[in-house]
C-alpha positions in Angstrom: 105.0 68.6 133.9 101.6 68.6 132.8 100.1 71.8 130.7 98.0 73.9 132.5 94.5 74.7 131.3 95.5 78.2 129.2 91.9 80.7 128.1 92.9 81.9 124.6 91.2 84.7 123.1 91.0 85.0 119.1 90.2 88.1 117.6 88.7 87.6 114.4 87.6 89.3 111.1 84.3 88.1 109.5 86.1 87.3 106.6 88.4 84.7 108.1 85.5 83.2 110.1 83.6 82.3 106.6 81.3 79.4 107.7 82.2 78.8 111.1 79.4 80.7 112.2 77.2 78.6 110.9 78.8 75.6 111.9 78.9 76.5 115.8 75.5 77.6 116.2 74.1 74.7 114.3 72.9 75.8 111.0 75.9 73.7 109.2 77.0 70.3 109.8 80.3 70.6 108.7 82.7 74.2 108.9 84.0 75.6 105.8 86.3 78.9 105.4 90.5 78.3 105.8 92.2 75.7 107.5 94.6 77.0 109.1 92.3 79.1 111.0 90.0 76.4 111.8 93.0 73.4 112.5 94.7 76.3 115.1 91.0 76.6 117.0 90.8 72.7 117.0 94.2 72.1 117.9 94.1 74.5 121.0 90.9 72.6 121.9 92.0 69.1 121.5 94.8 70.0 123.7 92.6 70.8 126.5 92.6 75.1 126.3 89.1 76.7 126.4 89.0 79.3 123.4 87.2 82.4 123.2 86.8 84.1 119.3 85.4 87.4 119.1 84.2 88.9 115.9 81.6 90.7 113.8 80.1 88.4 111.6 77.8 89.7 109.2 74.9 87.3 108.3 74.1 87.9 112.6 72.7 90.8 113.7 73.4 92.0 117.3 75.0 90.3 120.5 75.2 86.6 120.0 77.3 84.0 122.2 77.6 80.7 121.0 79.1 77.2 122.2 80.5 74.4 120.4 82.7 72.0 122.5 85.0 74.3 124.4 84.5 76.7 121.3 83.0 80.2 122.6 81.9 82.5 119.9 81.0 85.8 120.7 79.5 87.8 117.9 78.8 91.9 117.7 76.9 93.5 115.1 78.2 95.1 112.6 76.9 98.3 110.8 76.8 99.3 107.0 77.1 94.9 106.5 75.5 95.9 103.5 78.6 97.5 102.0 80.7 94.1 102.3 82.1 92.7 99.1 80.8 96.2 97.1 82.3 98.0 94.3 82.1 100.9 96.5 81.8 105.0 96.0 84.4 107.1 97.8 81.6 107.4 100.1 81.3 103.9 100.5 84.5 103.2 101.2 84.9 105.6 104.1 81.6 104.1 105.3 82.8 100.7 105.1 85.9 101.6 106.6 84.1 103.6 109.9 82.1 100.7 110.2 85.0 98.8 110.7 86.3 100.8 113.2 83.0 100.5 114.7 82.5 96.5 114.9 86.2 96.7 116.1 85.5 98.7 118.9 82.3 96.4 119.8 84.4 93.5 119.6 87.3 94.9 122.3 84.5 95.9 124.5 83.0 92.3 124.5 86.1 90.9 124.9 87.5 93.3 127.7 83.4 92.4 129.4 84.1 88.6 128.9 87.7 89.3 130.3 86.3 90.3 133.9 84.8 86.9 134.2 87.3 85.0 132.2 90.7 86.6 131.9 92.8 85.2 129.1 96.4 83.6 129.2 96.8 84.1 125.2 95.4 86.8 122.9 95.8 85.7 119.6 94.8 88.0 116.2 95.0 88.1 113.0 94.0 91.2 111.3 96.4 94.1 111.3 92.9 96.4 112.4 92.9 94.0 115.5 96.4 94.8 116.7 95.9 98.0 118.9 92.7 96.0 120.9 94.7 92.7 121.3 97.7 94.8 122.7 95.7 96.8 125.4 93.9 93.3 126.7 96.8 91.3 126.3 98.8 94.2 128.7 96.2 94.4 130.8 95.8 91.3 132.0 99.6 89.9 131.3 98.3 87.6 128.5 100.6 86.7 126.0 99.8 88.5 122.7 100.5 86.0 119.4 100.0 88.0 116.0 99.7 85.7 113.2 99.9 86.7 109.4 98.5 84.2 106.3 101.0 86.3 104.1 101.7 89.9 102.8 100.8 92.3 100.1 103.8 94.7 101.2 106.7 92.9 99.1 105.6 94.2 95.8 105.9 98.0 98.1 109.2 96.7 99.7 110.7 96.0 96.2 109.1 99.1 94.5 106.5 97.2 92.8 103.9 99.3 94.1 103.3 102.6 96.0 101.8 102.2 99.7 97.7 102.7 99.6 96.1 104.0 102.6 95.2 100.3 103.2 98.7 99.3 103.8 99.5 101.8 106.6 97.4 99.8 109.0 99.6 96.8 108.3 102.5 98.2 108.1 101.7 100.2 111.9 100.7 96.2 113.5 104.4 95.4 112.9 105.5 98.2 115.1 103.5 97.7 118.2 104.6 95.1 121.3 103.7 91.4 120.8 105.0 88.4 122.2 105.2 86.4 119.1 104.5 87.0 115.5 103.6 84.1 113.4 104.3 84.4 109.9 102.6 82.1 107.0 105.3 81.0 104.5 103.1 81.5 101.7 105.7 82.4 98.9 104.7 85.9 99.4 107.8 86.7 101.5 106.6 87.7 104.5 109.6 87.0 106.5 111.5 89.9 104.7 108.5 92.4 104.9 108.2 91.9 108.9 111.8 92.2 109.5 112.1 95.1 107.2 109.0 96.9 108.7 110.2 96.3 112.3 109.1 93.0 113.7 112.2 91.8 115.8 113.8 88.8 114.6 114.0 87.2 118.1 109.9 87.5 118.2 109.3 86.5 114.3 108.5 82.5 113.3 108.5 82.0 109.7 106.3 78.6 109.1 104.4 76.4 106.7 101.0 75.5 107.0 100.3 71.8 108.0 98.8 69.1 106.0 95.9 66.3 106.2 98.1 63.6 105.2 95.5 61.5 105.6 93.3 63.1 102.7 94.6 60.4 100.3 92.5 57.6 99.1 93.5 56.0 96.2 90.1 54.1 96.0 87.7 56.1 95.9 84.7 55.4 93.8 85.1 57.8 91.0 82.3 56.8 88.9 79.9 57.8 91.9 81.7 60.9 92.7 80.9 61.9 89.0 77.6 60.7 88.9 76.5 62.8 92.1 77.8 65.8 90.8 75.9 65.2 87.4 78.8 64.3 85.0 79.8 61.7 82.7 80.9 58.3 84.4 83.8 58.6 82.8 84.6 61.9 82.3 87.9 63.2 82.9 88.2 66.0 85.7 90.2 68.9 86.0 90.0 70.8 89.2 89.8 74.3 90.3 90.2 75.3 94.3 90.3 78.6 95.4 88.7 82.0 96.9 86.3 83.5 93.5 87.9 86.6 94.0 91.1 88.9 93.2 94.6 87.6 92.6 93.0 83.7 92.7 92.6 84.3 89.6 89.8 81.9 88.1 89.7 83.2 85.4 92.6 82.0 83.5 92.1 78.7 84.9 88.7 79.1 82.8 90.6 80.5 79.7 92.9 77.4 80.0 90.2 75.0 80.0 88.5 77.3 76.8 91.8 75.9 75.1 92.0 72.3 76.4 89.0 71.7 74.9 90.3 72.0 71.4 91.5 68.3 72.2 89.9 66.8 74.9 86.0 67.7 74.3 84.9 65.3 77.3 86.9 67.2 79.8 84.9 68.8 82.3 86.4 71.5 85.2 85.0 72.0 88.4 85.9 74.6 90.9 85.1 74.7 94.5 84.9 78.0 95.9 82.9 81.2 96.6 83.5 84.5 96.4 82.9 88.1 95.1 83.5 87.3 91.5 81.6 84.5 90.8 79.5 86.2 89.1 82.0 87.2 86.5 83.5 83.9 86.5 80.0 82.2 85.1 79.5 85.2 82.6 83.1 84.4 80.7 81.9 80.8 81.3 79.0 81.7 79.1 80.9 83.7 76.6 83.4 80.9 76.0 80.2 78.4 75.2 81.8 76.2 78.4 78.5 76.1 80.1 78.1 72.9 79.7 81.7 71.5 80.7 82.1 74.1 83.7 80.7 73.4 87.1 80.7 76.0 89.7 80.2 74.2 93.2 80.6 76.8 95.8 82.4 76.1 99.1 82.9 72.8 99.9 83.4 71.7 103.8 86.3 70.3 105.1 85.4 66.3 105.5 84.2 66.5 101.6 87.4 68.3 99.6 89.5 65.2 99.9 86.6 63.8 97.6 87.4 66.3 95.1 91.1 66.0 94.7 91.2 62.3 94.6 88.4 61.6 92.3 90.0 64.2 90.0 93.0 64.0 87.0 94.2 67.2 87.0 95.0 70.3 89.0 94.9 73.4 87.8 96.5 76.7 89.7 97.4 80.4 88.4 97.3 82.7 91.3 99.2 86.0 90.9 102.2 86.7 93.5 102.4 82.9 94.8 101.0 79.4 94.4 101.8 78.0 97.7 98.8 76.9 99.1 96.7 75.5 100.9 94.7 73.7 98.2 98.4 73.1 96.3 99.5 71.3 99.0 96.3 68.7 99.2 96.8 68.4 95.6 100.1 66.7 96.4 98.8 64.7 99.1 96.4 63.3 97.2 98.6 62.5 94.6 97.2 64.7 92.3 99.2 66.1 88.6 99.4 69.8 89.3 99.9 72.5 86.7 100.5 75.9 87.5 103.0 78.5 87.1 106.7 78.3 88.0 108.4 80.6 90.3 110.5 81.3 93.5 106.9 80.9 96.0 106.9 76.9 95.0 110.9 76.7 94.4 111.6 73.9 97.1 107.8 72.0 96.1 107.2 72.4 92.5 110.1 71.0 90.0 108.6 70.7 86.4 108.9 67.5 85.5 109.3 66.0 88.3 106.2 67.0 91.1 104.2 68.8 88.3 104.2 70.6 84.9 105.2 74.1 85.1 104.8 77.1 82.8 108.2 78.6 82.8 108.3 82.4 81.2 110.3 85.4 83.1 107.2 87.5 82.2 105.5 85.4 84.9 107.4 87.0 88.2 109.6 89.9 86.6 107.1 92.5 86.0 105.1 94.6 88.2 102.3 92.0 89.0 101.6 88.6 87.7 98.5 89.6 85.2 101.0 90.4 82.6 101.1 86.6 82.0 99.5 86.6 78.4 97.4 84.2 76.1 101.2 82.6 75.0 101.5 81.2 78.7 98.1 79.8 79.0 97.6 78.2 76.2 101.0 76.0 77.1 99.4 75.6 80.4 96.5 74.0 78.4 98.9 71.7 76.5 100.0 70.5 79.9 97.0 69.5 80.8 95.7 68.0 77.6 99.1 66.0 77.8 98.2 64.8 81.7 94.7 63.7 80.7 96.1 61.6 77.3 99.1 60.0 79.5 97.9 57.8 82.6 101.3 57.2 83.1 102.4 60.6 83.1 100.0 61.2 85.8 100.5 58.3 88.1 104.4 59.3 88.3 104.1 63.0 88.7 101.4 62.3 90.8 103.2 59.6 93.7 106.7 62.1 92.9 104.4 65.0 94.4 103.1 63.2 97.3 106.3 61.6 98.3 107.9 65.3 98.5 105.3 66.2 100.3 105.1 63.2 102.7 108.9 63.6 103.2 109.1 67.5 103.9 106.0 68.8 105.7 104.3 68.6 108.8 101.3 67.7 109.6 98.6 69.9 111.0 98.6 68.3 114.6 102.7 68.7 114.4 102.3 72.3 113.1 100.0 73.1 115.6 101.8 71.4 118.2 104.9 73.2 117.5 103.2 76.8 118.0 101.3 75.5 121.4 104.6 74.4 122.9 106.3 78.1 121.8 102.7 79.9 122.8 102.8 77.8 126.3 106.4 79.1 126.7 105.4 82.9 126.4 103.1 81.9 128.8 104.8 80.6 131.4 107.5 83.3 131.4 105.4 85.9 131.9 104.0 84.6 135.1 107.4 83.8 136.4 
């Protein structure tokens, strides 16, 4: 039986929107931001469904409506937007939270206004803050309510490493709301355990890993041309980092590792793809280490271009806090790019030291109150792994090939992952109509 066209409302935080705002309104040639967000929206549209995205996007003032094919983006103004990504006083933090609540109220009112003309079949929310508005809209229009989370920080609370902060209370309460489906991403932060502990019914919880674009791999990419476009020496080895420049992504560790790498391989260059609030600090750290000539910040990279970075580089490095199970790591594996990272439970099913990657192994990494306890010794070991890979082409090829084959055999494509989700959501919609 052919599926009927669904109308899906996405209530989306501005941080998740990323560069999609510019893309949707024609100010950027291609989308940038979280692949799970873009691929979800694109998957629903490709399947013939209509989507409406409601957000408070900080780069635009006033109420705006944009259209891109069957993507409808509805933006509401954000008060106190200048507070975003600032180091705030207590008063500033209160104002920022107030601004989020005002923006959320406006998103809710805007969605209700659109629903009077085009009622939703599905209301889909990413943020704990959007839980109550999404629940209200879904119940008012008998729509399926889908909650999506990309992981959680609450496992540290669950095992007693941290106390509950006021910022986490909202997330805890969301698990207790009414919804039809709770999609928790398996990003290594033990979101399944957290969800069940805080009240998510097991019958409504799915624990899925993100998909991968398996077409990214290009063994014949023009490595010399890529280096030329970045202004690098044509034959220089490239160490690659792809991450948001913020918080737990810990790109400072990558720069620390590069400081040690250059002692043995002064010809190596580090390319950092990503942007974020810590960029200034990271540039300062690079300058303090005297690495300005070998560390290159290229900013956020569009989905259509990021594959060039993976295919043209020699080693991929990643040293996140909490979990290194991430889309960039999957993409590095897909492109047969050898990896240096931390060994830990979050990547136990895909990272195998000496077979699919070279790992830093230390009890301190995942058994203290924070992975931040990692010291110079571990980072020096990571640098030794990077140098070993740069010096041994056969080892690079072997680890890269093994990693790619493991990913191909064990991971879904984005199309398969989104189709699995849409089938589940469609069944929920049908059940509500019966």
